[in-house]
DSSP file (Angstrom, degrees, kcal/mol; ACC not computed):
  #  RESIDUE AA STRUCTURE BP1 BP2  ACC     N-H-->O    O-->H-N    N-H-->O    O-->H-N    TCO  KAPPA ALPHA  PHI   PSI    X-CA   Y-CA   Z-CA
    1    1 A I     >        0   0    0      0, 0.0     4,-2.2     0, 0.0     5,-0.2   0.000 360.0 360.0 360.0 -41.0   14.0   10.0   38.4
    2    2 A V  H  >  +     0   0    0      1,-0.2     4,-2.4     2,-0.2     5,-0.2   0.913 360.0  49.5 -63.1 -42.3   15.7    7.5   36.1
    3    3 A A  H  > S+     0   0    0      1,-0.2     4,-2.8     2,-0.2     5,-0.2   0.909 110.5  51.5 -64.0 -40.0   12.7    5.2   36.3
    4    4 A T  H  > S+     0   0    0      1,-0.2     4,-2.5     2,-0.2    -1,-0.2   0.910 110.2  48.5 -65.0 -39.7   10.4    8.1   35.4
    5    5 A V  H  X S+     0   0    0     -4,-2.2     4,-2.4     2,-0.2    -1,-0.2   0.914 112.7  48.3 -62.9 -44.1   12.5    9.0   32.4
    6    6 A I  H  X S+     0   0    0     -4,-2.4     4,-2.5     2,-0.2    -2,-0.2   0.921 114.1  44.9 -63.3 -46.7   12.6    5.5   31.2
    7    7 A I  H  X S+     0   0    0     -4,-2.8     4,-2.8     1,-0.2    -2,-0.2   0.910 113.7  50.6 -66.0 -40.8    8.8    5.0   31.6
    8    8 A N  H  X S+     0   0    0     -4,-2.5     4,-2.5    -5,-0.2    -2,-0.2   0.894 111.4  48.4 -63.6 -39.9    8.2    8.4   29.9
    9    9 A S  H  X S+     0   0    0     -4,-2.4     4,-2.7     2,-0.2    -2,-0.2   0.916 112.7  47.9 -68.9 -41.3   10.5    7.5   27.0
   10   10 A I  H  X S+     0   0    0     -4,-2.5     4,-2.7     2,-0.2     5,-0.2   0.947 113.9  46.7 -61.5 -48.6    8.8    4.1   26.5
   11   11 A T  H  X S+     0   0    0     -4,-2.8     4,-2.4     1,-0.2     5,-0.2   0.913 113.3  48.6 -61.0 -43.0    5.4    5.6   26.7
   12   12 A T  H  X S+     0   0    0     -4,-2.5     4,-2.8     2,-0.2     5,-0.3   0.922 111.9  50.1 -62.1 -45.7    6.4    8.4   24.2
   13   13 A Y  H  X S+     0   0    0     -4,-2.7     4,-2.7     1,-0.2    -2,-0.2   0.924 113.2  45.2 -59.5 -44.8    7.9    5.8   21.8
   14   14 A N  H  X S+     0   0    0     -4,-2.7     4,-2.4     2,-0.2    -2,-0.2   0.914 115.4  46.4 -68.9 -41.5    4.8    3.6   21.9
   15   15 A T  H  X S+     0   0    0     -4,-2.4     4,-2.4    -5,-0.2    -2,-0.2   0.932 115.9  45.1 -63.2 -47.3    2.4    6.5   21.5
   16   16 A A  H  X S+     0   0    0     -4,-2.8     4,-2.7    -5,-0.2     5,-0.2   0.901 112.3  52.5 -65.5 -40.7    4.4    8.1   18.7
   17   17 A Y  H  X S+     0   0    0     -4,-2.7     4,-2.8    -5,-0.3     5,-0.2   0.945 110.1  47.5 -60.2 -48.9    4.9    4.7   16.9
   18   18 A D  H  X S+     0   0    0     -4,-2.4     4,-2.2     1,-0.2    -1,-0.2   0.927 114.9  46.2 -59.9 -43.2    1.2    4.0   16.9
   19   19 A S  H  X S+     0   0    0     -4,-2.4     4,-2.1     1,-0.2    -1,-0.2   0.897 114.1  47.0 -66.8 -38.1    0.4    7.4   15.6
   20   20 A L  H  X S+     0   0    0     -4,-2.7     4,-2.6     2,-0.2    -1,-0.2   0.871 110.7  52.4 -70.6 -36.7    3.0    7.3   12.9
   21   21 A Y  H  X S+     0   0    0     -4,-2.8     4,-2.5    -5,-0.2    -2,-0.2   0.923 111.6  46.8 -62.9 -43.1    2.0    3.8   11.8
   22   22 A Q  H  X S+     0   0    0     -4,-2.2     4,-2.4    -5,-0.2    -2,-0.2   0.894 112.6  49.8 -67.6 -37.8   -1.7    5.0   11.5
   23   23 A A  H  X S+     0   0    0     -4,-2.1     4,-2.5     2,-0.2    -2,-0.2   0.908 111.3  49.1 -69.3 -39.2   -0.5    8.1    9.5
   24   24 A A  H  X S+     0   0    0     -4,-2.6     4,-2.6     2,-0.2    -2,-0.2   0.930 111.9  48.5 -61.1 -46.2    1.6    5.9    7.2
   25   25 A G  H  X S+     0   0    0     -4,-2.5     4,-2.6     1,-0.2     5,-0.3   0.922 112.7  47.4 -62.1 -43.0   -1.3    3.6    6.6
   26   26 A A  H  X S+     0   0    0     -4,-2.4     4,-2.4     1,-0.2    -1,-0.2   0.899 112.6  50.0 -65.7 -39.9   -3.6    6.5    5.9
   27   27 A E  H  X S+     0   0    0     -4,-2.5     4,-2.3     2,-0.2     5,-0.2   0.904 112.2  48.1 -63.8 -42.2   -1.1    8.1    3.5
   28   28 A A  H  X S+     0   0    0     -4,-2.6     4,-2.2     2,-0.2    -2,-0.2   0.942 116.4  40.8 -65.8 -47.3   -0.6    4.8    1.6
   29   29 A Y  H  X S+     0   0    0     -4,-2.6     4,-2.1     2,-0.2    -1,-0.2   0.843 113.2  54.6 -71.1 -32.3   -4.3    4.1    1.2
   30   30 A G  H  X S+     0   0    0     -4,-2.4     4,-2.8    -5,-0.3    -2,-0.2   0.946 113.0  41.4 -64.5 -46.0   -5.1    7.6    0.4
   31   31 A C  H  X S+     0   0    0     -4,-2.3     4,-2.6     2,-0.2    -2,-0.2   0.872 112.1  56.0 -68.0 -35.7   -2.6    7.8   -2.4
   32   32 A A  H  < S+     0   0    0     -4,-2.2     4,-0.3    -5,-0.2    -1,-0.2   0.910 112.3  44.3 -58.4 -41.2   -3.5    4.3   -3.6
   33   33 A N  H >< S+     0   0    0     -4,-2.1     3,-1.1     2,-0.2     4,-0.3   0.930 114.0  46.7 -71.3 -46.8   -7.0    5.5   -3.9
   34   34 A I  H >< S+     0   0    0     -4,-2.8     3,-1.6     1,-0.3    -2,-0.2   0.888 108.0  56.8 -63.4 -37.3   -6.2    8.8   -5.5
   35   35 A T  G >< S+     0   0    0     -4,-2.6     3,-1.8     1,-0.3     4,-0.3   0.515  80.7  84.1 -77.1  -3.1   -3.9    7.2   -8.1
   36   36 A T  G X  S+     0   0    0     -3,-1.1     3,-1.5    -4,-0.3    -1,-0.3   0.765  79.7  72.4 -64.3 -19.2   -6.6    4.9   -9.3
   37   37 A G  G <  S+     0   0    0     -3,-1.6    -1,-0.3    -4,-0.3    -2,-0.2   0.649  78.7  72.9 -66.2 -14.5   -7.4    8.0  -11.4
   38   38 A L  G <  S+     0   0    0     -3,-1.8     2,-0.4    -4,-0.1    -1,-0.3   0.727  86.1  81.7 -70.1 -19.9   -4.2    7.3  -13.4
   39   39 A L  S <  S-     0   0    0     -3,-1.5     2,-0.2    -4,-0.3    17,-0.0  -0.683  70.8-150.5 -88.6 136.5   -6.1    4.4  -14.9
   40   40 A N     >  -     0   0    0     -2,-0.4     4,-2.0     1,-0.1     3,-0.2  -0.503  36.8 -94.9 -96.3 173.9   -8.5    5.0  -17.8
   41   41 A E  H  > S+     0   0    0      1,-0.2     4,-2.5     2,-0.2    98,-0.2   0.825 125.0  54.7 -62.6 -30.8  -11.6    2.9  -18.5
   42   42 A Q  H  > S+     0   0    0      2,-0.2     4,-2.8     1,-0.2    -1,-0.2   0.923 106.6  50.9 -64.8 -42.6   -9.7    0.7  -21.0
   43   43 A D  H  > S+     0   0    0     -3,-0.2     4,-2.2     2,-0.2    -2,-0.2   0.913 111.6  47.5 -60.6 -42.1   -7.1   -0.1  -18.4
   44   44 A I  H  X S+     0   0    0     -4,-2.0     4,-2.8     2,-0.2    -1,-0.2   0.914 111.8  50.6 -67.6 -42.6   -9.8   -1.1  -15.9
   45   45 A E  H  X S+     0   0    0     -4,-2.5     4,-2.3     1,-0.2     6,-0.2   0.923 110.0  50.4 -60.1 -43.1  -11.5   -3.2  -18.5
   46   46 A D  H  <>S+     0   0    0     -4,-2.8     5,-2.9     1,-0.2     4,-0.2   0.909 111.5  47.2 -60.6 -42.4   -8.2   -4.9  -19.3
   47   47 A L  H ><5S+     0   0    0     -4,-2.2     3,-1.4     1,-0.2    -1,-0.2   0.921 111.5  51.2 -65.1 -42.2   -7.6   -5.6  -15.7
   48   48 A Q  H 3<5S+     0   0    0     -4,-2.8    -2,-0.2     1,-0.3    -1,-0.2   0.860 110.3  49.6 -61.5 -36.4  -11.1   -7.0  -15.3
   49   49 A N  T 3<5S-     0   0    0     -4,-2.3    -1,-0.3    -5,-0.2    -2,-0.2   0.392 121.2-108.0 -85.7   3.4  -10.6   -9.3  -18.3
   50   50 A G  T < 5 +     0   0    0     -3,-1.4     2,-0.6     1,-0.3    -3,-0.2   0.637  65.0 153.0  81.3  15.1   -7.3  -10.6  -16.9
   51   51 A N      < -     0   0    0     -5,-2.9     2,-0.3    -6,-0.2    -1,-0.3  -0.714  38.2-142.5 -79.6 116.4   -5.1   -8.8  -19.4
   52   52 A R        -     0   0    0     -2,-0.6     2,-0.5    -3,-0.1    32,-0.2  -0.620  21.1-156.1 -79.7 134.6   -1.7   -8.2  -17.6
   53   53 A S     >  -     0   0    0     30,-1.5     4,-0.9    -2,-0.3    32,-0.3  -0.938  35.5-179.1-130.7 122.3   -0.3   -4.9  -18.6
   54   54 A H  H  > S+     0   0    0     -2,-0.5     4,-1.4     2,-0.2    -1,-0.1   0.766  92.8  62.8 -76.4 -27.5    3.2   -3.5  -18.7
   55   55 A E  H  > S+     0   0    0      1,-0.2     4,-1.4     2,-0.2     3,-0.2   0.912 101.6  49.8 -64.7 -42.7    1.6   -0.2  -20.0
   56   56 A I  H  > S+     0   0    0      1,-0.2     4,-1.9     2,-0.2    -1,-0.2   0.895 105.1  59.0 -63.1 -36.5   -0.3    0.2  -16.7
   57   57 A G  H  X S+     0   0    0     -4,-0.9     4,-1.2     1,-0.2    30,-0.2   0.893 100.1  56.1 -57.0 -39.6    3.0   -0.5  -14.8
   58   58 A K  H  X S+     0   0    0     -4,-1.4     4,-0.5     1,-0.2     3,-0.3   0.888 106.9  50.1 -59.7 -39.6    4.5    2.6  -16.6
   59   59 A K  H >< S+     0   0    0     -4,-1.4     3,-0.9     1,-0.2     4,-0.4   0.844 104.6  57.8 -69.0 -32.0    1.6    4.7  -15.2
   60   60 A L  H >X S+     0   0    0     -4,-1.9     4,-1.0     1,-0.2     3,-1.0   0.767  91.6  69.5 -67.6 -25.6    2.3    3.3  -11.7
   61   61 A N  H 3X S+     0   0    0     -4,-1.2     4,-2.7    -3,-0.3    -1,-0.2   0.820  84.9  72.4 -59.3 -28.9    5.8    4.6  -11.9
   62   62 A W  H <X S+     0   0    0     -3,-0.9     4,-1.3    -4,-0.5    -1,-0.2   0.875  93.2  53.8 -54.9 -39.7    4.4    8.1  -11.7
   63   63 A T  H <> S+     0   0    0     -3,-1.0     4,-1.2    -4,-0.4     3,-0.4   0.947 112.9  40.5 -61.3 -51.1    3.5    7.5   -8.0
   64   64 A I  H  < S+     0   0    0     -4,-1.0    -1,-0.2     1,-0.2    -2,-0.2   0.867 112.7  55.3 -69.6 -34.7    6.9    6.5   -6.9
   65   65 A D  H  < S+     0   0    0     -4,-2.7    -1,-0.2     1,-0.2    -2,-0.2   0.776 116.2  38.6 -65.2 -26.3    8.6    9.2   -9.1
   66   66 A H  H  < S+     0   0    0     -4,-1.3     2,-0.3    -3,-0.4    -2,-0.2   0.550 122.6  37.4-104.2  -9.0    6.5   11.8   -7.4
   67   67 A K    ><  -     0   0    0     -4,-1.2     3,-1.8    -3,-0.2    -1,-0.2  -0.735  62.6-174.6-146.1  91.7    6.4   10.6   -3.7
   68   68 A S  T 3  S+     0   0    0     -2,-0.3    -1,-0.1     1,-0.3    -4,-0.1   0.591  75.6  73.9 -68.9 -12.0    9.8    9.1   -2.7
   69   69 A I  T 3  S+     0   0    0     85,-0.0    86,-0.5     2,-0.0     2,-0.3   0.691  82.6  86.7 -74.4 -15.4    8.6    7.9    0.7
   70   70 A F    <   -     0   0    0     -3,-1.8    84,-0.2    -7,-0.2     3,-0.1  -0.642  65.2-156.9 -85.0 142.4    6.7    5.1   -1.1
   71   71 A E        -     0   0    0     82,-3.1     2,-0.3    -2,-0.3    83,-0.2   0.919  66.1 -20.8 -81.0 -48.9    8.5    1.9   -1.8
   72   72 A D  E     -A  153   0A   0     81,-0.9    81,-2.5    16,-0.1     2,-0.4  -0.988  47.1-144.4-160.6 163.4    6.3    0.6   -4.7
   73   73 A H  E     +A  152   0A   0     -2,-0.3    13,-1.6    79,-0.2     2,-0.3  -1.000  31.6 149.4-135.1 130.5    2.9    0.7   -6.4
   74   74 A Y  E     -AB 151  85A   0     77,-2.4    77,-3.1    -2,-0.4     2,-0.4  -0.951  37.7-119.9-154.4 169.4    1.2   -2.3   -8.0
   75   75 A I  E     -AB 150  84A   0      9,-2.7     8,-2.8    -2,-0.3     9,-1.4  -0.972  25.8-165.9-120.8 135.2   -2.2   -3.7   -8.8
   76   76 A L  E     -AB 149  82A   0     73,-2.7    73,-2.8    -2,-0.4     6,-0.2  -0.857  21.5-119.3-115.7 150.8   -3.4   -7.1   -7.5
   77   77 A S    >   -     0   0    0      4,-2.3     3,-1.7    -2,-0.3    71,-0.2  -0.318  46.2 -95.6 -69.4 169.9   -6.3   -9.3   -8.5
   78   78 A L  T 3  S+     0   0    0     69,-0.3    -1,-0.1     1,-0.3    70,-0.1   0.682 128.0  50.3 -66.3 -17.0   -8.8   -9.9   -5.7
   79   79 A D  T 3  S-     0   0    0      2,-0.1    -1,-0.3     0, 0.0    23,-0.1   0.213 126.9 -94.4-106.4  15.6   -6.9  -13.2   -5.0
   80   80 A G  S <  S+     0   0    0     -3,-1.7    20,-3.2     1,-0.3     2,-0.4   0.574  73.0 143.2  93.4  11.3   -3.5  -11.6   -4.8
   81   81 A E  B     -F   99   0B   0     18,-0.2    -4,-2.3     1,-0.1     2,-0.4  -0.692  55.2-115.8 -81.8 132.3   -2.0  -12.0   -8.3
   82   82 A I  E     +B   76   0A   0     16,-3.3    15,-2.8    -2,-0.4    -6,-0.2  -0.555  37.7 171.0 -68.8 120.6    0.1   -9.2   -9.6
   83   83 A L  E    S+     0   0A   0     -8,-2.8   -30,-1.5    -2,-0.4     2,-0.3   0.733  70.0   0.2 -99.3 -31.8   -1.6   -7.7  -12.6
   84   84 A A  E     -B   75   0A   0     -9,-1.4    -9,-2.7   -32,-0.2    -1,-0.4  -0.981  68.4-175.5-154.0 152.0    0.6   -4.6  -13.1
   85   85 A L  E     -B   74   0A   0    -32,-0.3   -11,-0.2    -2,-0.3   -24,-0.2  -0.998  22.6-118.0-152.7 152.8    3.6   -3.3  -11.2
   86   86 A D     >  -     0   0    0    -13,-1.6     4,-1.4    -2,-0.3   -28,-0.1  -0.254  41.0 -99.7 -81.5 177.9    6.0   -0.4  -11.1
   87   87 A D  H  > S+     0   0    0    -30,-0.2     4,-2.5     1,-0.2     5,-0.2   0.820 118.4  61.5 -69.9 -31.4    9.7   -0.6  -11.7
   88   88 A N  H  > S+     0   0    0      1,-0.2     4,-1.0     2,-0.2    -1,-0.2   0.925 106.2  45.8 -59.7 -45.1   10.6   -0.7   -8.0
   89   89 A L  H  4>S+     0   0    0    -16,-0.2     5,-1.9     1,-0.2     3,-0.3   0.869 111.0  53.5 -68.8 -34.6    8.7   -3.9   -7.5
   90   90 A K  H ><5S+     0   0    0     -4,-1.4     3,-2.0     1,-0.2    -1,-0.2   0.918 105.5  54.1 -63.7 -40.9   10.3   -5.4  -10.6
   91   91 A E  H 3<5S+     0   0    0     -4,-2.5    -1,-0.2     1,-0.3    -2,-0.2   0.761 100.6  60.3 -62.6 -24.7   13.7   -4.5   -9.2
   92   92 A Q  T 3<5S-     0   0    0     -4,-1.0    -1,-0.3    -3,-0.3    -2,-0.2   0.447 128.3 -98.7 -81.9  -1.4   12.7   -6.5   -6.1
   93   93 A G  T < 5S+     0   0    0     -3,-2.0     2,-0.2     1,-0.3    -3,-0.2   0.554  80.2 130.5 100.3   9.2   12.3   -9.6   -8.3
   94   94 A F      < -     0   0    0     -5,-1.9    -1,-0.3    31,-0.0     2,-0.3  -0.628  31.3-174.3 -98.2 156.4    8.5   -9.6   -8.8
   95   95 A A    >   -     0   0    0     -2,-0.2     3,-2.1   -11,-0.0   -13,-0.2  -0.936  39.0 -75.2-141.7 160.9    6.7  -10.0  -12.1
   96   96 A I  T 3  S+     0   0    0     -2,-0.3   -13,-0.2     1,-0.3     3,-0.1  -0.366 119.0  31.3 -55.8 134.0    3.2   -9.9  -13.5
   97   97 A G  T 3  S+     0   0    0    -15,-2.8    -1,-0.3     1,-0.4   -14,-0.1   0.198  88.7 127.0  96.4 -16.4    1.5  -13.1  -12.6
   98   98 A D    <   -     0   0    0     -3,-2.1   -16,-3.3   -16,-0.1     2,-0.4  -0.419  64.7-116.1 -69.4 150.3    3.3  -13.6   -9.3
   99   99 A E  B     -F   81   0B   0    -18,-0.2     2,-0.4    -3,-0.1   -18,-0.2  -0.725  31.3-160.8 -84.6 137.4    1.3  -14.2   -6.2
  100  100 A F        -     0   0    0    -20,-3.2     2,-0.2    -2,-0.4    24,-0.0  -0.962  22.2-111.1-124.0 136.7    1.8  -11.3   -3.7
  101  101 A R        -     0   0    0     -2,-0.4     2,-0.3     2,-0.0   -21,-0.1  -0.444  36.8-171.1 -68.4 135.4    1.0  -11.6    0.0
  102  102 A M        -     0   0    0     -2,-0.2     2,-1.1   -23,-0.1     3,-0.1  -0.903  34.8-107.6-121.7 153.0   -1.9   -9.5    1.1
  103  103 A D     >  -     0   0    0     -2,-0.3     4,-2.7     1,-0.2     5,-0.3  -0.729  34.5-158.2 -75.5 100.4   -3.2   -8.7    4.6
  104  104 A E  H  > S+     0   0    0     -2,-1.1     4,-2.4     1,-0.2    -1,-0.2   0.844  86.9  51.4 -58.5 -40.4   -6.3  -10.9    4.3
  105  105 A E  H  > S+     0   0    0      2,-0.2     4,-2.0     1,-0.2    -1,-0.2   0.930 112.4  45.6 -62.3 -45.7   -8.2   -9.0    7.1
  106  106 A A  H  > S+     0   0    0      2,-0.2     4,-2.3     1,-0.2    -2,-0.2   0.908 114.0  49.3 -66.1 -40.1   -7.6   -5.6    5.4
  107  107 A V  H  X S+     0   0    0     -4,-2.7     4,-2.5     1,-0.2    -1,-0.2   0.896 108.8  52.7 -68.8 -37.1   -8.5   -6.9    2.0
  108  108 A Q  H  X S+     0   0    0     -4,-2.4     4,-2.7    -5,-0.3    -1,-0.2   0.890 109.0  49.5 -63.2 -37.8  -11.7   -8.4    3.3
  109  109 A T  H  X S+     0   0    0     -4,-2.0     4,-3.0     2,-0.2     5,-0.4   0.923 109.7  52.3 -63.7 -43.2  -12.7   -5.1    4.8
  110  110 A L  H  X>S+     0   0    0     -4,-2.3     4,-1.7     1,-0.2     5,-0.7   0.923 113.1  44.2 -58.4 -45.7  -12.0   -3.4    1.5
  111  111 A K  H  <5S+     0   0    0     -4,-2.5    -2,-0.2     2,-0.2    -1,-0.2   0.915 117.9  44.0 -66.3 -44.3  -14.2   -6.0   -0.3
  112  112 A D  H  <5S+     0   0    0     -4,-2.7    -2,-0.2     1,-0.2    -1,-0.2   0.904 127.1  27.8 -69.0 -41.6  -17.0   -5.8    2.3
  113  113 A K  H  <5S-     0   0    0     -4,-3.0    -1,-0.2    -5,-0.2    -2,-0.2   0.561  94.3-133.7 -98.9  -9.9  -17.1   -2.0    2.8
  114  114 A K  T  <5 +     0   0    0     -4,-1.7     2,-0.4    -5,-0.4    -3,-0.2   0.911  67.8 121.9  55.0  45.9  -15.8   -1.1   -0.7
  115  115 A H      < -     0   0    0     -5,-0.7    -1,-0.2    -6,-0.3    -2,-0.2  -0.986  68.9 -99.7-140.8 145.6  -13.5    1.3    1.0
  116  116 A S        +     0   0    0     -2,-0.4     2,-0.3    -3,-0.1    18,-0.2  -0.205  47.7 160.0 -60.5 154.7   -9.7    1.9    1.1
  117  117 A T  E     -C  133   0A   0     16,-2.4    16,-3.2   -88,-0.1     2,-0.3  -0.918  27.4-120.1-160.2-178.4   -7.8    0.5    4.0
  118  118 A Y  E     -C  132   0A   0     -2,-0.3    14,-0.2    14,-0.2     2,-0.1  -0.920  20.5-114.6-136.7 164.3   -4.2   -0.5    5.1
  119  119 A S        -     0   0    0     12,-2.3     2,-0.1    -2,-0.3     3,-0.1  -0.375  26.3-106.7 -90.3 166.0   -2.4   -3.5    6.4
  120  120 A E        -     0   0    0     -2,-0.1    11,-0.4     1,-0.1     2,-0.4  -0.382  59.9 -79.3 -68.7 167.0   -0.7   -4.5    9.6
  121  121 A I        +     0   0    0      9,-0.1     2,-0.3    -2,-0.1     9,-0.2  -0.620  66.3 166.6 -73.1 130.3    3.1   -4.5    9.3
  122  122 A Y  E     -D  129   0A   0      7,-2.1     7,-3.5    -2,-0.4     2,-0.5  -0.969  33.9-120.3-142.9 160.8    4.2   -7.7    7.6
  123  123 A E  E     +D  128   0A   0     -2,-0.3     2,-0.3     5,-0.3     5,-0.2  -0.875  41.9 144.2-104.8 130.5    7.3   -9.1    6.0
  124  124 A F  E >   +D  127   0A   0      3,-2.6     3,-0.8    -2,-0.5    -2,-0.1  -0.949  62.5  13.8-159.6 139.6    7.3  -10.2    2.5
  125  125 A G  T 3  S-     0   0    0     -2,-0.3     3,-0.1     1,-0.2   -31,-0.0   0.822 130.0 -57.3  65.5  29.5    9.9  -10.2   -0.3
  126  126 A G  T 3  S+     0   0    0      1,-0.2     2,-0.3     0, 0.0    -1,-0.2   0.685 120.3  89.1  79.3  18.2   12.7   -9.4    2.1
  127  127 A M  E <  S-D  124   0A   0     -3,-0.8    -3,-2.6    29,-0.0     2,-0.5  -0.999  75.3-122.2-146.9 143.6   11.1   -6.2    3.5
  128  128 A E  E     -D  123   0A   0     -2,-0.3    28,-2.6    -5,-0.2    29,-0.4  -0.784  44.6-166.9 -82.6 132.6    8.7   -5.2    6.2
  129  129 A R  E     -DE 122 155A   0     -7,-3.5    -7,-2.1    -2,-0.5     2,-0.4  -0.877  33.3-159.7-125.7 149.1    5.8   -3.5    4.6
  130  130 A I  E     - E   0 154A   0     24,-1.8    24,-2.5    -2,-0.3     2,-0.5  -0.996  29.1-158.8-117.7 122.4    2.8   -1.4    5.4
  131  131 A S  E     - E   0 153A   0     -2,-0.4   -12,-2.3   -11,-0.4     2,-0.5  -0.886  10.9-153.3-109.2 128.6    0.4   -1.7    2.4
  132  132 A G  E     -CE 118 152A   0     20,-3.2    20,-1.8    -2,-0.5     2,-0.4  -0.888  17.8-158.9 -95.5 128.1   -2.3    0.8    1.5
  133  133 A Y  E     +CE 117 151A   0    -16,-3.2   -16,-2.4    -2,-0.5    18,-0.2  -0.928  13.0 178.4-113.3 130.3   -5.2   -0.9   -0.4
  134  134 A A  E     - E   0 150A   0     16,-2.3    16,-3.0    -2,-0.4     2,-0.1  -0.995  28.6-120.1-128.7 134.5   -7.7    0.9   -2.6
  135  135 A P  E     - E   0 149A   0      0, 0.0     2,-0.6     0, 0.0    14,-0.2  -0.463  14.8-148.6 -71.7 145.0  -10.5   -0.7   -4.6
  136  136 A I  E     - E   0 148A   0     12,-2.6    11,-3.0    -2,-0.1    12,-1.2  -0.976  21.9-155.0-111.8 116.9  -10.5   -0.3   -8.4
  137  137 A F  E >   - E   0 146A   0     -2,-0.6     3,-2.1     9,-0.2     9,-0.2  -0.613  25.7 -94.1 -97.0 150.4  -14.1   -0.3   -9.5
  138  138 A K  G >  S-     0   0    0      7,-2.4     3,-1.9     1,-0.3     6,-0.2  -0.407 112.4  -0.9 -57.6 132.7  -15.5   -1.2  -12.9
  139  139 A D  G 3  S-     0   0    0      1,-0.3    -1,-0.3   -98,-0.2   -98,-0.1   0.674 121.2 -78.6  57.8  21.8  -15.8    1.9  -15.0
  140  140 A H  G <  S+     0   0    0     -3,-2.1     2,-0.6     1,-0.2    -1,-0.3   0.797  98.6 135.5  60.1  29.3  -14.5    4.0  -12.0
  141  141 A D    X   -     0   0    0     -3,-1.9     3,-2.5     4,-0.2    -3,-0.2  -0.921  48.6-157.3-115.3 108.5  -18.0    3.7  -10.5
  142  142 A S  T 3  S+     0   0    0     -2,-0.6    -1,-0.1     1,-0.3     4,-0.1   0.574  92.1  64.8 -66.5  -9.6  -18.1    2.8   -6.8
  143  143 A S  T 3  S+     0   0    0     -5,-0.1    -1,-0.3     2,-0.1     2,-0.1   0.596  97.3  72.6 -83.9 -10.1  -21.6    1.4   -7.2
  144  144 A K  S <  S-     0   0    0     -3,-2.5    -5,-0.0    -6,-0.2     2,-0.0  -0.352  98.3 -70.9 -95.5 178.4  -20.2   -1.3   -9.4
  145  145 A E        -     0   0    0     -2,-0.1    -7,-2.4    -8,-0.1     2,-0.5  -0.274  44.5-109.1 -72.8 154.4  -18.0   -4.3   -8.6
  146  146 A I  E     + E   0 137A   0     -9,-0.2    -9,-0.2     1,-0.1    -1,-0.1  -0.734  33.5 179.2 -80.3 125.7  -14.4   -4.2   -7.5
  147  147 A V  E     -     0   0A   0    -11,-3.0   -69,-0.3    -2,-0.5     2,-0.3   0.646  61.1 -12.5-103.5 -19.9  -12.2   -5.5  -10.3
  148  148 A A  E     - E   0 136A   0    -12,-1.2   -12,-2.6   -71,-0.2     2,-0.5  -0.960  64.6-109.0-167.7 175.8   -8.7   -5.2   -8.8
  149  149 A I  E     -AE  76 135A   0    -73,-2.8   -73,-2.7    -2,-0.3     2,-0.5  -0.980  16.0-145.1-126.0 126.1   -6.8   -3.6   -5.9
  150  150 A S  E     -AE  75 134A   0    -16,-3.0   -16,-2.3    -2,-0.5     2,-0.4  -0.780  24.9-167.3 -84.3 128.9   -4.4   -0.7   -6.1
  151  151 A V  E     -AE  74 133A   0    -77,-3.1   -77,-2.4    -2,-0.5     2,-0.4  -0.972  15.4-176.3-126.3 131.9   -1.6   -1.2   -3.6
  152  152 A I  E     -AE  73 132A   0    -20,-1.8   -20,-3.2    -2,-0.4     2,-0.4  -0.995  16.6-153.6-121.7 131.2    1.1    1.2   -2.3
  153  153 A D  E     -AE  72 131A   0    -81,-2.5   -82,-3.1    -2,-0.4   -81,-0.9  -0.849   9.5-161.4-108.4 143.0    3.8    0.0    0.1
  154  154 A F  E     - E   0 130A   0    -24,-2.5   -24,-1.8    -2,-0.4     2,-0.7  -0.880  33.5-115.5-101.1 147.0    5.9    1.8    2.7
  155  155 A D  E >   - E   0 129A   0    -86,-0.5     3,-2.2    -2,-0.4     4,-0.3  -0.790  28.4-138.3 -75.5 120.7    9.0    0.2    3.9
  156  156 A A  T >> S+     0   0    0    -28,-2.6     3,-1.7    -2,-0.7     4,-0.9   0.724  94.1  79.6 -60.8 -22.6    7.9   -0.2    7.6
  157  157 A D  H 3> S+     0   0    0    -29,-0.4     4,-2.6     1,-0.3    -1,-0.3   0.787  79.8  70.5 -52.6 -28.7   11.3    0.8    8.8
  158  158 A I  H <> S+     0   0    0     -3,-2.2     4,-2.4     1,-0.2    -1,-0.3   0.827  93.9  54.1 -62.2 -32.6   10.2    4.4    8.2
  159  159 A V  H <> S+     0   0    0     -3,-1.7     4,-1.9    -4,-0.3    -1,-0.2   0.945 111.0  43.6 -66.4 -48.3    7.8    4.2   11.1
  160  160 A A  H  X S+     0   0    0     -4,-0.9     4,-2.4     2,-0.2    -2,-0.2   0.926 115.1  50.2 -62.7 -46.9   10.5    3.1   13.6
  161  161 A E  H  X S+     0   0    0     -4,-2.6     4,-1.7     1,-0.2    -2,-0.2   0.935 113.9  43.6 -60.8 -46.6   13.0    5.8   12.2
  162  162 A R  H  X S+     0   0    0     -4,-2.4     4,-1.7     1,-0.2    -1,-0.2   0.819 110.8  56.0 -71.4 -28.9   10.5    8.6   12.4
  163  163 A T  H  X S+     0   0    0     -4,-1.9     4,-2.6    -5,-0.2    -1,-0.2   0.929 106.4  49.7 -63.7 -45.4    9.4    7.4   15.9
  164  164 A W  H  X S+     0   0    0     -4,-2.4     4,-2.5     1,-0.2    -2,-0.2   0.887 107.8  55.1 -62.6 -38.3   13.0    7.6   17.1
  165  165 A D  H  X S+     0   0    0     -4,-1.7     4,-0.9    -5,-0.2    -1,-0.2   0.905 109.4  47.1 -60.8 -39.8   13.2   11.2   15.7
  166  166 A V  H >< S+     0   0    0     -4,-1.7     3,-0.6     1,-0.2    -2,-0.2   0.943 113.0  48.0 -65.1 -48.9   10.1   12.1   17.7
  167  167 A V  H 3< S+     0   0    0     -4,-2.6    -2,-0.2     1,-0.2    -1,-0.2   0.853 108.1  55.1 -63.8 -35.9   11.5   10.6   20.9
  168  168 A K  H 3<        0   0    0     -4,-2.5    -1,-0.2     1,-0.3    -2,-0.2   0.769 360.0 360.0 -67.3 -27.1   14.9   12.2   20.6
  169  169 A E    <<        0   0    0     -4,-0.9    -1,-0.3    -3,-0.6    -2,-0.2   0.489 360.0 360.0 -79.4 360.0   13.3   15.7   20.3
């Protein structure tokens, strides 16, 4: 009976963990995609032309202010340079122009399919993260080129915490 309970608990944990990880990734990339609408055409043109913007960062604060489960929201160039960032990421010690680690496989999928996606869990900047990536298209037109990437992070600890909540019930 004890062995059955242990096996059942492990199986439940693994199944719940995988489901919650996928849900967190989908939530992060869905919101990263939706919040590209915070940017106007001038913002996108500025990003495309390499203009780093503190004003865009103020718009990104809206996401974190309205959805406390997210850790931070920022915009990266296609090669991983921070173009704009919210106040939470600033408080973590990052600044416009810094290089930020990206899940290369996820970003390649985003570029190839022109579709939002999410990362594997990874550690960067002293935190384990799940990043949702959404393409930012020139003129908000998905038939045009991707000029930047909108990124929203979860603290990956949320997956383990919520998994334990499921297993305990």
